[in-house]
VEXDREN-2710 file (C-alpha; in Angstrom, 1 decimal):
% VEXDREN-2710
k/r/px/py/pz
1/UNK/0.0/0.0/0.0
2/UNK/1.8/3.1/-1.3
3/UNK/0.5/6.4/0.1
4/UNK/0.7/9.9/-1.4
5/UNK/-0.3/13.3/0.1
6/UNK/-1.2/16.2/-2.2
7/UNK/-1.2/19.7/-0.8
8/UNK/-2.2/23.1/-2.2
9/UNK/-2.7/26.5/-0.5
10/UNK/-5.2/29.3/-0.5
11/UNK/-4.5/32.8/0.8
12/UNK/-6.9/35.3/2.4
13/UNK/-6.7/39.0/2.1
14/UNK/-9.0/39.7/5.0
15/UNK/-8.5/39.7/8.8
16/UNK/-5.2/38.1/9.7
17/UNK/-4.6/37.2/6.0
18/UNK/-4.5/33.5/6.7
19/UNK/-2.6/31.2/4.5
20/UNK/-4.3/27.8/4.4
21/UNK/-2.5/24.6/3.3
22/UNK/-4.9/21.7/2.7
23/UNK/-4.1/18.2/1.7
24/UNK/-5.4/14.7/1.1
25/UNK/-3.8/11.4/1.7
26/UNK/-4.8/8.3/-0.2
27/UNK/-3.4/5.0/-1.7
28/UNK/-1.6/5.5/-5.0
29/UNK/-4.0/3.1/-6.8
30/UNK/-7.0/5.1/-5.6
31/UNK/-5.3/8.3/-6.8
32/UNK/-4.8/6.7/-10.3
33/UNK/-8.5/5.8/-10.6
34/UNK/-9.5/9.2/-9.2
35/UNK/-7.3/11.0/-11.9
36/UNK/-9.0/9.0/-14.7
37/UNK/-12.5/10.0/-13.5
38/UNK/-11.6/13.6/-12.6
39/UNK/-10.1/14.1/-16.1
40/UNK/-13.3/12.7/-17.7
41/UNK/-15.4/15.0/-15.6
42/UNK/-13.3/18.0/-16.6
43/UNK/-13.8/17.1/-20.3
44/UNK/-17.6/16.7/-20.1
45/UNK/-19.5/19.7/-21.6
46/UNK/-19.2/22.4/-20.7
47/UNK/-15.6/21.4/-20.5
48/UNK/-12.6/22.9/-18.7
49/UNK/-8.9/22.0/-19.0
50/UNK/-8.3/22.2/-15.2
51/UNK/-9.9/23.4/-12.0
52/UNK/-8.7/26.5/-10.2
53/UNK/-11.1/27.6/-7.6
54/UNK/-10.2/31.3/-7.9
55/UNK/-11.3/31.1/-11.5
56/UNK/-14.5/29.2/-10.6
57/UNK/-15.4/31.7/-7.9
58/UNK/-14.8/34.7/-10.1
59/UNK/-16.3/33.2/-13.3
60/UNK/-13.1/33.9/-15.1
61/UNK/-10.3/32.0/-16.8
62/UNK/-11.7/28.5/-17.6
63/UNK/-15.1/29.7/-16.3
64/UNK/-15.3/32.9/-18.2
65/UNK/-18.8/33.4/-19.7
66/UNK/-20.3/30.6/-17.6
67/UNK/-23.6/30.9/-15.6
68/UNK/-23.5/30.4/-11.9
69/UNK/-25.7/27.3/-12.2
70/UNK/-23.4/25.7/-14.7
71/UNK/-20.4/26.5/-12.5
72/UNK/-22.0/25.1/-9.5
73/UNK/-23.0/21.9/-11.3
74/UNK/-19.4/21.4/-12.6
75/UNK/-18.1/21.8/-9.1
76/UNK/-20.7/19.4/-7.7
77/UNK/-19.7/16.8/-10.3
78/UNK/-16.0/17.1/-9.4
79/UNK/-16.9/17.0/-5.7
80/UNK/-18.8/13.8/-6.1
81/UNK/-15.7/12.1/-7.7
82/UNK/-13.6/13.3/-4.8
83/UNK/-16.0/11.8/-2.3
84/UNK/-16.4/8.6/-4.3
85/UNK/-12.6/8.1/-3.9
86/UNK/-12.8/9.7/-0.5
87/UNK/-9.3/9.7/1.0
88/UNK/-8.9/8.2/4.5
89/UNK/-7.5/11.5/5.8
90/UNK/-7.7/15.2/4.9
91/UNK/-5.7/17.9/6.6
92/UNK/-5.4/21.6/6.8
93/UNK/-3.0/23.9/8.6
94/UNK/-3.4/27.7/8.7
95/UNK/-0.9/30.5/9.5
96/UNK/-1.5/34.2/9.8
97/UNK/0.5/36.0/7.1
98/UNK/0.1/39.2/9.2
99/UNK/1.7/37.6/12.3
100/UNK/4.4/35.8/10.3
101/UNK/5.5/39.0/8.6
102/UNK/5.5/40.8/12.0
103/UNK/7.5/38.2/14.0
104/UNK/9.4/35.9/11.6
105/UNK/10.1/37.7/8.3
106/UNK/12.3/40.4/9.9
107/UNK/14.6/37.7/11.4
108/UNK/14.9/35.6/8.3
109/UNK/16.7/35.8/4.9
110/UNK/14.6/36.3/1.8
111/UNK/14.0/32.6/1.1
112/UNK/12.4/32.0/4.5
113/UNK/10.6/35.2/4.7
114/UNK/7.2/33.9/3.4
115/UNK/5.0/31.6/5.5
116/UNK/5.0/29.0/2.7
117/UNK/8.3/27.6/4.1
118/UNK/6.8/27.2/7.6
119/UNK/3.4/25.9/6.3
120/UNK/5.1/23.3/4.2
121/UNK/7.0/21.8/7.2
122/UNK/3.8/22.2/9.3
123/UNK/1.8/20.3/6.8
124/UNK/4.3/17.4/6.5
125/UNK/4.8/17.1/10.3
126/UNK/1.1/17.3/10.9
127/UNK/0.4/14.4/8.5
128/UNK/3.1/12.1/9.8
129/UNK/2.5/12.8/13.4
130/UNK/-1.2/11.9/12.9
131/UNK/-0.4/8.8/10.9
132/UNK/2.1/7.7/13.5
133/UNK/-0.6/8.1/16.2
134/UNK/-2.8/5.7/14.1
135/UNK/0.1/3.3/13.9
136/UNK/0.4/3.6/10.1
137/UNK/3.8/2.2/9.0
138/UNK/3.8/3.0/5.3
139/UNK/5.9/6.1/4.3
140/UNK/4.1/8.9/2.6
141/UNK/5.1/10.6/-0.6
142/UNK/4.4/14.4/-0.4
143/UNK/3.5/16.5/-3.4
144/UNK/3.0/20.2/-3.1
145/UNK/1.7/22.6/-5.8
146/UNK/4.8/24.2/-7.2
147/UNK/5.7/27.7/-5.9
148/UNK/8.4/29.8/-7.5
149/UNK/11.6/29.2/-5.6
150/UNK/9.9/27.7/-2.5
151/UNK/10.8/24.1/-3.4
152/UNK/14.5/25.0/-3.6
153/UNK/14.4/26.9/-0.3
154/UNK/12.6/24.1/1.5
155/UNK/15.1/21.6/0.3
156/UNK/18.0/23.6/1.8
157/UNK/16.7/23.5/5.3
158/UNK/14.2/20.7/5.5
159/UNK/16.6/18.2/6.9
160/UNK/17.3/20.5/9.8
161/UNK/13.6/21.2/10.4
162/UNK/12.9/17.4/10.6
163/UNK/15.1/17.2/13.6
164/UNK/12.2/18.5/15.5
165/UNK/10.2/15.4/14.8
166/UNK/10.3/12.1/16.6
167/UNK/12.0/9.2/14.8
168/UNK/8.8/7.3/14.1
169/UNK/7.2/10.3/12.4
170/UNK/10.4/11.0/10.5
171/UNK/10.3/7.5/9.2
172/UNK/6.9/8.1/7.6
173/UNK/8.3/10.8/5.2
174/UNK/9.3/9.5/1.8
175/UNK/12.1/11.9/0.9
176/UNK/12.6/14.1/-1.0
177/UNK/9.5/16.3/-0.7
178/UNK/8.1/16.8/-4.2
179/UNK/6.5/19.6/-6.1
180/UNK/4.0/19.1/-9.0
181/UNK/2.1/20.8/-11.7
182/UNK/-1.7/20.8/-11.2
183/UNK/-2.1/20.3/-15.0
184/UNK/-0.3/17.0/-14.7
185/UNK/-0.9/15.9/-11.1
186/UNK/-4.7/16.0/-11.0
187/UNK/-5.0/15.3/-7.2
188/UNK/-3.5/18.8/-6.7
189/UNK/-6.7/20.2/-8.2
190/UNK/-8.6/18.3/-5.5
191/UNK/-6.2/19.9/-2.9
192/UNK/-6.9/23.3/-4.4
193/UNK/-10.7/22.7/-4.0
194/UNK/-10.2/21.6/-0.4
195/UNK/-7.9/24.5/0.5
196/UNK/-10.2/27.1/-1.1
197/UNK/-13.3/25.9/0.7
198/UNK/-11.7/25.6/4.1
199/UNK/-10.3/29.1/3.7
200/UNK/-13.6/30.5/2.7
201/UNK/-15.4/28.7/5.5
202/UNK/-12.8/30.2/8.0
203/UNK/-13.6/33.7/6.8
204/UNK/-17.2/33.3/7.9
205/UNK/-18.9/33.0/4.5
206/UNK/-22.6/32.5/4.6
207/UNK/-23.1/30.9/1.2
208/UNK/-24.8/27.7/2.1
209/UNK/-23.8/26.0/-1.2
210/UNK/-20.2/26.6/-0.4
211/UNK/-20.5/25.6/3.2
212/UNK/-22.2/22.3/2.4
213/UNK/-19.5/21.5/-0.2
214/UNK/-16.8/22.3/2.3
215/UNK/-18.2/19.7/4.6
216/UNK/-18.9/17.3/1.7
217/UNK/-15.3/17.1/0.4
218/UNK/-13.6/16.5/3.8
219/UNK/-12.8/13.0/4.8
220/UNK/-14.4/11.3/7.8
221/UNK/-11.0/11.9/9.5
222/UNK/-10.1/15.5/8.9
223/UNK/-7.3/17.0/11.0
224/UNK/-7.1/20.8/11.3
225/UNK/-4.4/22.8/13.0
226/UNK/-3.2/26.4/13.3
227/UNK/0.2/27.8/14.0
228/UNK/-0.3/30.0/17.1
229/UNK/1.1/33.5/17.3
230/UNK/3.3/32.6/20.3
231/UNK/5.0/29.9/18.2
232/UNK/5.8/32.5/15.5
233/UNK/7.3/34.7/18.1
234/UNK/9.6/31.8/19.2
235/UNK/10.4/31.1/15.6
236/UNK/11.5/34.6/15.0
237/UNK/13.7/34.5/18.1
238/UNK/15.2/31.2/17.1
239/UNK/16.0/32.3/13.6
240/UNK/17.7/35.4/15.0
241/UNK/20.0/33.2/17.0
242/UNK/20.6/30.4/14.5
243/UNK/20.9/32.3/11.3
244/UNK/22.3/35.8/12.2
245/UNK/24.6/35.9/9.1
246/UNK/21.8/35.0/6.7
247/UNK/19.5/37.8/7.9
248/UNK/21.4/40.2/5.6
249/UNK/20.3/38.3/2.5
250/UNK/17.2/40.3/1.9
251/UNK/17.4/40.9/-1.9
252/UNK/16.4/38.4/-4.5
253/UNK/19.9/38.4/-6.1
254/UNK/21.7/37.9/-2.8
255/UNK/19.5/35.0/-1.9
256/UNK/19.8/33.4/-5.3
257/UNK/23.6/33.5/-5.1
258/UNK/23.5/32.1/-1.6
259/UNK/21.1/29.3/-2.6
260/UNK/23.5/28.3/-5.4
261/UNK/26.5/28.1/-3.0
262/UNK/24.4/26.3/-0.4
263/UNK/23.2/23.7/-2.8
264/UNK/26.7/23.0/-3.9
265/UNK/27.8/22.8/-0.2
266/UNK/25.0/20.3/0.5
267/UNK/26.1/18.1/-2.3
268/UNK/29.5/18.1/-0.7
269/UNK/28.1/17.0/2.6
270/UNK/27.3/20.3/4.4
271/UNK/24.3/20.1/6.7
272/UNK/22.6/23.4/7.5
273/UNK/22.7/25.3/9.7
274/UNK/25.9/24.3/11.5
275/UNK/27.9/22.1/9.1
276/UNK/27.4/18.3/9.6
277/UNK/25.4/15.9/11.8
278/UNK/27.9/16.1/14.7
279/UNK/28.0/19.9/14.8
280/UNK/24.2/20.1/14.5
281/UNK/23.9/17.7/17.4
282/UNK/26.3/19.6/19.5
283/UNK/24.5/22.9/18.8
284/UNK/21.2/21.2/19.8
285/UNK/22.8/20.0/23.1
286/UNK/24.1/23.4/23.8
287/UNK/20.6/25.0/23.1
288/UNK/19.0/22.4/25.4
289/UNK/21.5/23.1/28.2
290/UNK/21.0/26.9/27.9
291/UNK/17.2/26.4/28.1
292/UNK/17.7/24.2/31.2
293/UNK/19.8/26.8/32.8
294/UNK/17.3/29.6/32.0
295/UNK/14.4/27.6/33.5
296/UNK/16.2/26.7/36.8
END
């Protein structure tokens, strides 16, 4: 039984400007059959090439010139396919972009200054921790919707971030983390549908059609989480201590040059942020000792 998790995001421009990552975990054979039926539903008249919920909501792009009734029927047809191949688990994790930009972005270099980096790790860790709690032993392949540059930035530091996970949860991650194209990886369109509906529901929308669909496309086991503001404060403080030299890398050009050098160093055996496994372990021991001394 091979498992794959597909994640996409949806961002809000209201309130705390939440970024919502939502994903679905299912067997690969179920995803294959899902993709065949989803593709057929897209092609049925009135046809679209792909589903993007922002286009469907605004009746633009693939939905330009459509009536609301036709749009709603197409979405319902797609939602029924998703529920027919209902994944055993669906997930969402939200993070306030406003709070992230306040507490974390000033302490990080350009590549880590957006919440996509933190939300990616939060999504992966949330999935594997939950699966570990259910005694699932099959590693999960993770596929995220491709974001310009984010995949390279995540790859630089993901090993270091994983050190915060217990060994059982780490063992459920099939590395490396992947990024896909929603025109090719059709389950990413289902993740887009889920992320958009969860985000709209969190905004307090009153449209009953949207609210019913939001509940309809969740799995029976849906896990939701939110990165609390106090954690973002701690992250900002930690980045200030761990990555002080990198904080100066604020411009796009500076970060791209650093990324190139860091990628070469990783291929040569460098492990961020301190150098190799032994130096990282030593730094963690020192940090734990300092914390112990502070709490005495």
